[in-house]
C-alpha positions in Angstrom: 61.6 -55.2 -43.6 59.7 -54.3 -40.3 59.1 -57.3 -38.0 56.0 -57.3 -35.9 55.6 -58.6 -32.3 53.1 -58.7 -29.5 55.8 -57.8 -27.0 59.4 -56.5 -27.0 61.1 -57.2 -23.7 64.1 -55.0 -22.8 66.7 -57.1 -21.0 67.5 -60.8 -21.1 68.2 -61.3 -17.4 66.3 -64.0 -15.5 63.0 -62.1 -15.1 62.8 -60.8 -18.7 63.7 -64.2 -20.2 61.3 -66.0 -17.9 58.5 -63.7 -18.8 59.3 -64.1 -22.5 59.3 -67.9 -22.1 55.8 -67.7 -20.5 54.4 -65.4 -23.2 55.8 -67.5 -26.0 54.1 -70.6 -24.6 50.8 -68.6 -24.7 51.2 -67.9 -28.4 52.7 -64.4 -28.1 55.3 -63.2 -30.7 58.1 -62.0 -28.5 61.5 -60.3 -29.1 64.0 -59.9 -26.2 66.5 -57.2 -26.7 69.8 -56.9 -24.7 72.9 -54.8 -25.2 75.1 -57.6 -23.8 75.3 -61.3 -24.5 75.3 -64.5 -22.5 77.2 -65.7 -20.5 77.9 -62.5 -18.6 78.8 -61.6 -15.0 75.8 -60.6 -12.9 75.2 -60.0 -9.2 72.1 -60.9 -7.2 72.5 -64.5 -6.4 70.7 -65.5 -3.2 67.2 -67.0 -3.3 64.8 -67.3 -0.4 61.9 -69.6 0.5 59.6 -66.9 -1.0 61.6 -66.9 -4.3 61.6 -70.7 -4.4 57.9 -70.9 -3.7 57.2 -68.4 -6.5 59.4 -70.2 -8.9 57.7 -73.6 -8.4 54.3 -72.0 -8.7 55.3 -70.2 -11.9 56.4 -73.5 -13.3 53.1 -75.2 -12.6 50.9 -72.2 -13.4 52.4 -71.8 -16.9 53.2 -75.5 -17.6 57.0 -75.1 -17.6 58.3 -78.4 -16.2 61.9 -77.5 -17.1 61.7 -74.6 -14.6 60.5 -76.4 -11.6 63.8 -78.1 -10.6 65.4 -74.7 -9.9 63.0 -74.3 -6.9 65.2 -76.4 -4.6 68.9 -77.3 -4.3 68.3 -81.1 -4.5 66.1 -81.0 -7.6 68.4 -78.5 -9.2 71.5 -80.7 -8.7 69.7 -83.7 -10.0 68.3 -82.0 -13.1 70.9 -79.4 -14.0 74.3 -80.2 -12.5 75.9 -78.1 -15.2 74.2 -74.9 -13.9 76.3 -73.7 -10.9 74.4 -73.1 -7.7 75.0 -73.2 -3.9 73.2 -74.8 -1.1 71.5 -72.2 1.2 70.1 -73.5 4.5 69.3 -70.0 5.8 70.6 -66.6 6.8 73.6 -65.9 9.0 74.6 -62.5 10.6 78.0 -62.3 12.3 79.4 -59.3 14.1 82.9 -58.0 13.3 84.7 -55.2 15.1 87.8 -53.3 13.8 91.1 -54.9 14.9 89.2 -57.7 16.8 89.0 -61.3 15.8 85.5 -62.8 15.8 84.6 -64.9 18.9 81.1 -66.0 19.9 79.8 -67.1 23.3 77.3 -69.7 24.4 74.5 -67.0 24.3 75.3 -66.4 20.6 75.5 -62.7 21.4 77.8 -62.0 18.4 75.8 -63.9 15.7 72.3 -64.6 14.6 71.2 -67.5 12.3 67.8 -68.2 10.9 67.4 -71.6 9.3 65.0 -71.3 6.4 65.3 -74.8 5.0 64.5 -78.1 6.8 66.8 -80.4 4.8 69.7 -80.1 2.4 67.5 -81.5 -0.4 64.8 -78.9 -0.1 67.2 -76.0 0.6 67.1 -72.6 -1.0 69.9 -71.8 -3.5 72.5 -69.3 -4.4 72.2 -68.6 -8.1 75.3 -68.3 -10.4 73.5 -65.7 -12.4 75.7 -66.0 -15.5 74.5 -69.7 -15.7 70.9 -69.2 -14.7 70.3 -66.1 -16.9 71.8 -67.9 -19.9 69.7 -71.0 -19.2 66.5 -69.0 -19.1 67.4 -67.0 -22.2 67.9 -70.3 -24.1 64.6 -71.6 -22.8 62.9 -68.5 -24.0 64.5 -68.8 -27.4 63.6 -72.5 -27.7 60.0 -71.5 -26.9 59.9 -69.1 -29.8 61.3 -65.8 -28.6 63.7 -64.0 -30.8 66.6 -63.0 -28.6 68.6 -60.1 -30.0 71.9 -59.8 -28.1 74.6 -57.1 -28.4 71.8 -54.8 -29.5 71.2 -51.2 -28.7 68.0 -49.2 -29.0 68.3 -46.2 -31.3 64.7 -45.0 -31.0 61.4 -46.2 -29.5 58.3 -44.2 -30.5 54.7 -45.1 -29.9 51.8 -44.1 -32.1 49.1 -46.7 -32.4 51.9 -49.2 -31.6 55.6 -49.2 -30.7 58.1 -48.6 -33.4 61.7 -49.5 -32.4 64.9 -49.0 -34.4 67.8 -51.1 -33.2 71.5 -51.7 -34.0 73.0 -55.2 -33.5 76.7 -55.8 -33.6 77.3 -59.6 -33.7 81.1 -59.3 -33.2 83.3 -56.5 -31.8 84.6 -55.2 -35.1 81.5 -56.0 -37.2 79.4 -53.3 -38.8 76.1 -52.8 -36.9 73.0 -54.5 -38.4 69.9 -52.3 -38.3 66.6 -53.7 -37.2 63.1 -52.2 -37.3 60.4 -53.7 -35.0 56.8 -53.0 -34.3 55.1 -54.2 -31.2 51.9 -53.8 -29.2 53.8 -53.9 -25.9 57.2 -52.9 -24.6 58.2 -54.5 -21.3 61.1 -53.1 -19.4 63.0 -55.9 -17.6 66.4 -54.2 -17.4 68.2 -53.4 -14.2 69.2 -49.8 -13.6 69.4 -49.0 -17.4 68.2 -45.8 -19.0 65.5 -47.2 -21.3 62.8 -45.9 -19.1 64.2 -42.3 -19.0 65.2 -42.2 -22.7 62.1 -43.6 -24.3 59.2 -43.8 -21.8 59.6 -40.4 -20.2 59.7 -42.2 -16.8 62.1 -40.2 -14.6 63.8 -41.5 -11.4 61.8 -40.9 -8.2 63.9 -42.1 -5.3 64.7 -39.1 -3.1 62.3 -40.6 -0.5 64.3 -43.8 0.0 65.9 -44.3 3.4 68.4 -46.8 2.1 71.3 -45.2 0.3 74.3 -47.5 -0.1 76.9 -48.7 -2.6 78.7 -52.0 -3.1 82.2 -53.3 -4.1 82.0 -56.9 -5.2 83.2 -59.9 -7.3 83.5 -63.7 -7.5 86.4 -65.2 -5.7 88.1 -68.6 -5.5 89.6 -70.1 -2.3 87.6 -68.1 0.3 88.1 -69.6 3.7 85.5 -71.4 5.8 83.6 -69.5 8.5 82.4 -72.7 10.2 85.5 -73.2 12.4 85.3 -69.6 13.6 81.8 -70.2 14.9 83.1 -72.9 17.1 80.8 -74.8 19.4 78.5 -71.8 20.3 75.5 -73.5 18.8 73.8 -76.1 21.0 74.3 -79.7 19.8 70.6 -80.3 19.0 70.5 -77.3 16.6 74.0 -77.6 15.2 73.0 -79.5 12.1 70.5 -76.8 11.2 73.2 -74.1 11.3 76.2 -75.1 9.2 77.1 -71.5 8.6 78.9 -72.0 5.3 75.6 -73.2 3.8 73.9 -69.9 4.4 73.7 -66.4 3.0 76.5 -64.9 5.2 76.1 -61.3 6.4 79.3 -60.0 8.0 78.1 -57.0 10.0 80.4 -54.2 10.8 80.0 -50.8 12.5 78.6 -49.1 9.5 77.8 -51.8 6.9 78.4 -55.4 6.0 80.0 -57.9 3.6 78.1 -60.8 1.9 79.5 -64.2 1.2 77.6 -66.7 -0.9 79.2 -70.0 -1.6 78.7 -72.1 -4.8 79.2 -75.8 -5.2 81.9 -75.1 -7.8 84.1 -73.6 -5.0 83.5 -70.0 -6.2 82.2 -67.5 -3.6 80.4 -64.3 -4.3 81.6 -61.6 -1.9 80.7 -57.9 -1.7 81.1 -55.0 0.7 78.0 -52.7 1.2 78.4 -49.4 2.9 76.5 -46.1 3.2 76.8 -43.9 0.1 78.6 -41.2 2.0 81.6 -43.6 2.6 81.9 -44.3 -1.2 85.6 -43.8 -2.2 86.8 -41.9 -5.2 88.9 -44.4 -7.0 90.8 -44.5 -10.3 90.5 -47.5 -12.5 92.5 -50.4 -11.1 92.3 -49.2 -7.5 89.2 -51.2 -6.5 91.2 -54.4 -5.5 93.5 -52.5 -3.1 90.6 -50.7 -1.5 88.8 -54.0 -1.1 91.8 -55.6 0.5 92.4 -52.6 2.8 88.8 -52.8 4.0 89.1 -56.5 4.7 92.3 -56.0 6.7 90.5 -53.9 9.2 88.6 -56.9 10.4 90.9 -59.8 11.3 88.5 -62.6 10.8 87.2 -61.3 7.5 90.9 -60.8 6.4 91.6 -64.4 7.3 88.7 -65.6 5.1 89.8 -63.5 2.2 93.6 -63.5 2.4 94.3 -66.4 0.0 91.6 -65.6 -2.5 91.9 -65.0 -6.3 89.4 -62.9 -8.2 87.6 -65.0 -10.8 85.0 -62.5 -12.2 84.8 -59.8 -13.4 88.0 -60.4 -15.2 88.7 -56.7 -15.5 88.7 -56.2 -11.7 86.4 -55.9 -8.7 83.3 -54.0 -9.6 82.2 -50.8 -7.8 78.5 -49.8 -8.0 77.0 -46.4 -7.8 74.0 -45.8 -5.5 72.2 -49.1 -5.3 68.7 -47.9 -4.3 66.5 -46.6 -7.1 62.9 -46.1 -8.1 61.0 -44.8 -11.1 58.0 -42.5 -11.1 55.7 -45.1 -12.7 55.6 -48.8 -13.4 52.8 -48.8 -16.1 52.0 -46.6 -19.0 50.2 -46.7 -22.4 51.5 -49.9 -24.0 54.3 -50.4 -21.6 55.0 -52.0 -18.2 58.1 -52.5 -16.0 59.1 -55.5 -14.0 60.3 -54.9 -10.5 64.0 -55.2 -11.6 63.6 -52.2 -13.8 61.2 -50.2 -11.6 63.2 -50.2 -8.4 65.6 -51.9 -6.0 66.6 -51.3 -2.4 69.8 -53.2 -1.4 71.2 -56.7 -1.2 70.5 -57.0 2.6 68.2 -60.0 3.4 68.3 -61.2 -0.3 65.0 -59.5 -1.3 65.8 -59.0 -5.1 65.1 -62.4 -6.7 61.8 -63.0 -4.9 60.5 -59.5 -5.8 61.5 -60.0 -9.4 59.7 -63.3 -9.6 56.6 -61.8 -8.0 56.5 -59.3 -10.8 56.9 -61.9 -13.5 53.9 -63.8 -12.0 51.7 -60.7 -11.9 52.6 -59.2 -15.3 52.2 -62.6 -17.0 48.7 -62.8 -15.5 47.8 -59.3 -16.6 49.1 -59.7 -20.1 47.3 -63.1 -20.5 44.0 -61.8 -19.1 44.0 -58.1 -19.9 46.7 -57.7 -22.6 44.8 -55.2 -24.8 46.9 -52.1 -25.0 43.7 -50.0 -24.9 43.3 -51.2 -21.3 46.8 -50.4 -20.2 45.5 -47.8 -17.7 42.6 -50.0 -16.4 42.2 -50.6 -12.7 44.1 -53.9 -12.8 47.1 -52.2 -14.3 46.8 -49.2 -12.0 46.7 -51.6 -9.1 50.0 -53.2 -10.2 51.6 -49.8 -10.4 50.4 -49.0 -6.9 51.5 -52.3 -5.5 55.1 -51.9 -6.8 55.5 -48.5 -5.1 54.0 -49.9 -1.9 56.3 -52.9 -1.9 59.4 -50.9 -2.5 58.5 -48.5 0.3 58.0 -51.5 2.6 61.3 -53.2 1.6 63.1 -49.8 2.0 61.7 -49.5 5.6 62.7 -53.1 6.5 66.3 -52.7 5.1 66.8 -49.0 6.0 65.9 -49.7 9.7 68.8 -52.2 9.9 71.3 -49.7 8.6 70.0 -47.0 11.0 70.4 -49.5 13.9 74.2 -49.7 13.3 76.7 -49.6 15.0 74.6 -51.6 17.5 74.6 -55.3 16.4 71.9 -56.1 19.0 69.7 -53.3 17.5 70.4 -54.5 14.0 69.3 -58.1 14.8 66.2 -56.8 16.5 65.1 -54.7 13.6 66.0 -57.5 11.1 63.2 -59.5 12.9 60.7 -57.4 11.0 62.0 -58.8 7.7 61.6 -62.4 8.9 58.2 -61.7 10.4 57.0 -60.4 7.1 58.6 -63.1 5.0 57.3 -65.9 7.1 53.8 -64.5 7.1 53.9 -64.2 3.4 55.2 -67.7 2.9 52.4 -69.1 5.0 49.9 -67.1 2.9 51.3 -68.7 -0.3 51.3 -72.1 1.3 47.5 -71.7 1.6 46.9 -70.3 -1.9 49.9 -69.1 -4.0 47.6 -67.0 -6.2 45.9 -65.0 -3.5 47.8 -62.5 -1.3 45.2 -60.6 0.8 47.9 -58.6 2.6 50.0 -58.0 -0.5 53.5 -59.1 -1.4 55.6 -59.7 1.7 52.7 -58.3 3.8 53.2 -54.8 2.2 49.5 -54.2 2.4 49.3 -54.9 6.1 48.7 -51.5 7.6 49.0 -52.9 11.2 52.4 -54.5 10.5 53.7 -51.4 8.6 52.6 -49.1 11.4 54.3 -51.2 14.0 57.6 -51.5 12.1 57.6 -47.7 11.5 56.8 -47.1 15.2 59.9 -49.1 16.2 62.2 -47.6 13.5 65.5 -47.1 15.3 66.6 -43.8 16.7 70.0 -42.8 18.1 68.5 -42.9 21.6 67.1 -46.4 21.1 70.3 -47.9 19.6 72.4 -46.5 22.5 70.2 -48.6 24.8 69.7 -51.7 22.7 68.0 -53.7 25.5 65.1 -51.3 25.5 64.9 -51.4 21.7 64.9 -55.2 21.7 62.0 -55.2 24.3 60.1 -52.7 22.1 60.4 -54.8 19.0 59.8 -58.1 20.8 56.4 -56.8 22.0 55.6 -55.2 18.6 56.1 -58.4 16.6 54.1 -60.6 18.9 50.9 -60.7 16.7 53.0 -62.2 13.9 55.9 -63.9 15.6 55.3 -67.6 15.0 58.9 -68.8 15.3 60.3 -67.4 18.5 62.2 -64.4 17.1 63.9 -62.4 20.0 62.5 -64.9 22.5 64.4 -67.3 24.8 65.5 -70.1 24.8 66.0 -69.9 21.0 67.5 -66.5 21.1 69.4 -66.0 17.9 69.2 -69.5 16.6 65.8 -69.8 14.8 65.2 -73.2 13.2 62.9 -74.1 10.3 61.1 -70.8 9.7 59.5 -71.6 6.4 56.4 -73.7 5.8 56.7 -76.9 3.7 57.9 -76.0 0.3 55.4 -75.8 -2.6 58.0 -77.6 -4.7 57.4 -80.7 -2.6 53.7 -81.0 -3.3 54.0 -83.3 -6.3 57.3 -84.9 -5.2 58.0 -88.0 -3.1 56.2 -87.3 0.2 59.1 -89.0 2.1 61.5 -86.5 3.6 64.8 -86.5 1.7 
C-alpha cells in the first residue's frame, strides 16, 4: 500500500517538527522521517533575542499557543518545568592565555559582556535539545503528522510527484519494515546529512566560506562557576545585569574558544572550537584525554572542568568534522531546504537557532500561500533561495572576522561588535513589524552595513595594532550603533541591548 502526503519532511529536529506542526494545522498531510529516534543527544542549544522573537511570532501567526511559552525563560519554567532549559541573560566573552590564570581589571580589558535580557523572567534560554526536539516532534504528531523514526530512505524519485521507499527498524534486532510514500513536496530539514546529495542532486558548495572550524563537545555535570573568577570588575550599578553564569560563555583563547551553557538541571554544555587545521587525528576513545589536555593549558578553564563528569553522549565526547557547510541550492522542483539543511557557519555568537526559525517562518508562508509544486521555481521561491545564500555569506563574514582577529582579544571583541550591531538592528525591525524585513534577515540585505563590515575585516597588520582597528570599527559602526558598543564609559559592559520582547505583548504589562 502506497501512502500519499502533501509533504514529507526529512528530519525531526526542532525546525522540521515545528514546520510539520504548522502544516498539519493548515490541513496538510505530513510525514516526518528520521533515521534516529527521540530522545537523542543534539548540540545547538543557545537562543537569542532574535530567536525568541521569531518563536513567539510563529506561535501567534500559526495559532500554536503551546509553543509560545518557549519564547522566554520565565514562561518556559511556568508552563514546561519538565523540559530542561537554562537562563540566558546575555553573552560573555572571557580571555584566556596559556599557563595564565584569568584575572580582569576595573577596565574590563580581559572580558566583554552584552546583556541581551532586561530581567530573569524575560530572559533568553539555553535549550536542552534532546528535550525540546522531542517535545516538538510530539506536538507535530499530536497535530496529525506521521512521525517515522528509525527510518532510512532507500530511494527518492520524482516524476509528477515524489515516490519514496523507506525502511523502518522499530527495534535494534527487528526486521526492517518497508514503506512506500508519495508526496507533492519533500522538505529537507536535516542537519549535515546526505539526503540532498543522494536524492536531490544538490552538491556541497562551501569552498568560498571563510570560517573553517571543528568542535569537540559534550554535556557535563559539576562544571565550576565562573562568577567568582570575574570578581568585582563590573561596576555595582551594572553587576546585576551581568551574572556571568547566566550567559552564553565564550572562553576565548589564542586560536579558538570554548563554550559553556548552563542548564537549570545542573548540566552544562561545553565544547571546544578550533580552526580546522588544528583538528587532531584521534582513535576511538581518545577524545576525552585530548579534551582534558586542552583544558589543562588554561588554568582557569581547567579549574572549571577538573571535577566534571561526562553525562552525554554516553559513548564519549563527540568530535565533529568541519562545521561550516553550504549547498548549491535551497529550492528545486518540488523540494525546499530549511536553513539547518542548507548551511551552517559555526556556534560562535549562537546564530543557529534563530536562522533555523527564520526559515521555518518563511517556508511555512510560502507553502501556505504558494504551495503548488508547479510554482516551485517562481519568483517567491527563487527569492528564498537567494536570501539563504546571502544570509549565510553574511553570517560567515561576521563569524569569520572574529576568528581572523585572533590572537588579539581586543580585535576579536571589536569585530564581534558587527554581529551585535546587525542583531540589534534586526530585532528593532521585528519589534516594528515581525513580518516585514526590508533589510533582510539580520540586515543581510543592507549593502551599506555589509560593505562597512567587509572594509574593516581584520588583517594581520590591523590585529597587531588593535587600538587602530578598534578606532576603525568604532567609526564604521556609528550609523547603526544604538547601544554604545566600543564607546566609553560602557566599554565592554553593554546593558539591555534588545528591544522589549514580542513575547510580552499579550502578557501582564507589569515588569516581572
